[in-house]
N, C-alpha and C positions, 0 to 999 in steps of 0.2 A: 498197433493203430490207437493206443489212447490218447499221443503226444499228438497225432492227428485229429482226432476228435473232440478235445480238448481246444485244440488251438480254433478249428471251426465252429465250435460251440463260442467262444471267449470274442473269434470275429463280427456279431452282426454285431451286439449292443457293444461292439467298439466305433462300428459306423453307423450306429444311432445318435451316439454320446459327437459322434464330428456331424452330422446333418443338421445334427440340433443346432450347435451351435456356428451353425450355418444360416441359420434358417429363424425368422418368429414367431413361431406356435410350436410351441414346442411337442403339441398332442400332435399338431399335423406330420411334422418331419420323424416320427415315432414311427405312423399308421403309413405315409406314403414309403417309409424304408423295407417296413415289412411288408406293405401291399406288391415295390420291389423284388423281393428274396421270392413272394410268394409267385408271381410269376416269373421268374428264371427259372424257380422251381419247378414250376412245369413244366415250363418252354424246351429246355434243356433237356429231357429224356424225351419227349417227341422230338425232339432238330437231328437228335442223335439216331433213334431210331426210326423214324419215315424218310429222313432225309441224307446225313452221310453215310449209315450204314447202308442201304442201299446203291448209296451216287458211287459210295469208295472204297465199301466191301469196308472188314473188320479189322485186317490189318491195316492197312491208310488209315483208318479214321484215328485209330487206337494207338499211331506211334507221333503222333507230335506230343499228346501228354506221356508217354509213357515215362521221360526219365522226369517228369513232374514230378507221377504219382510215389514212381520209384526213390528221389529225396523227401516228397511228403512222409513215406510211409517209413524209412530209417530215418528221422528223427527222434536222436538223444532215445532210441527206444534199448531200452535192458535186457540184456543175456542172462535169459530168466535157466536155473538148474536146477531142477529136482536132486535136490540130495535125502537120504533117509537118514533120519539122524535114529541114536540105536535104542531109543524104545520104539522105532519102530521097527527095525528088522526082525526077519522073519515075525514077525505081526499079522494076521490079514487084518487089513485098517477097512474095510468094509465090512467085516462081518459084526 
């Protein structure tokens, strides 16, 4: 999950930088970008909850995004192995 959260967090500043390079007023461009991001964050769940799910059902609503979510969630995720070293074998670590 970390790579997805990291990339998602880095995306908004990148978009703000891109919009700032296209607009003359830097403050207006940042404000407008964050305004549209906030509107999208508010309307997305409303659209999903009140339009997509009642009209198409859960399975049909999720299917178009399933492969994208799977790809986004598996981006360079390391396989974590928990191995206790010799100091912690036969010891209660939480005591």
